[in-house]
C-alpha positions in Angstrom: -11.9 5.4 15.8 -12.5 2.4 13.6 -11.5 2.9 10.0 -13.7 1.0 7.4 -12.7 1.0 3.6 -15.4 0.1 1.2 -14.2 -0.8 -2.2 -16.5 -1.7 -5.1 -16.6 -2.5 -8.8 -19.8 -1.7 -10.8 -20.9 -2.1 -14.2 -24.3 -0.3 -14.3 -23.9 1.7 -11.0 -25.9 -0.6 -8.8 -23.1 -1.8 -6.6 -21.8 1.8 -6.3 -25.4 2.7 -5.1 -25.2 -0.1 -2.5 -21.8 1.0 -1.3 -23.0 4.6 -0.9 -25.9 3.4 1.2 -23.7 1.4 3.4 -21.5 4.5 3.9 -24.6 6.5 4.8 -25.6 4.1 7.5 -22.2 3.8 8.8 -21.7 7.5 9.2 -24.5 7.5 11.7 -22.5 5.4 14.1 -20.1 7.1 16.4 -16.5 6.0 16.2 -16.5 4.8 12.7 -14.7 6.5 9.8 -15.7 5.3 6.4 -14.0 5.7 3.0 -15.5 4.4 -0.3 -13.8 4.0 -3.6 -14.2 2.5 -6.9 -11.6 -0.4 -7.3 -10.1 1.4 -10.4 -9.2 4.3 -8.3 -8.4 2.7 -5.0 -5.6 4.1 -2.7 -3.7 1.0 -1.5 -2.2 2.9 1.4 -5.7 3.8 2.7 -6.6 0.0 2.6 -3.5 -1.0 4.5 -4.4 1.5 7.2 -8.0 0.3 7.6 -9.4 -1.9 10.4 -12.1 -3.3 8.1 -12.5 -3.7 4.4 -15.9 -4.3 2.7 -15.8 -5.4 -0.9 -18.7 -5.0 -3.3 -18.9 -6.6 -6.8 -21.5 -7.4 -9.3 -21.9 -11.2 -10.0 -20.5 -12.4 -13.2 -21.0 -16.1 -14.0 -21.3 -17.0 -10.3 -18.4 -15.0 -9.0 -17.0 -11.5 -8.6 -16.0 -9.3 -11.4 -12.5 -9.9 -12.9 -11.4 -6.4 -11.5 -12.3 -7.3 -8.0 -10.5 -10.7 -8.4 
């Protein structure tokens, strides 16, 4: 089982929506376990035990949000 952790930061909810849509698609694939979390509530142990990490962030002044950095 491949464990994928998706962590995101969102200001207006758009990045959260994208993260949730990615999770929906990944759950249709056998052999993939997905976890999604707001960066403010992230469980560092779960990240450490993941095979892949996807990071979603709004774009602020040409880069990721301060919280994601």
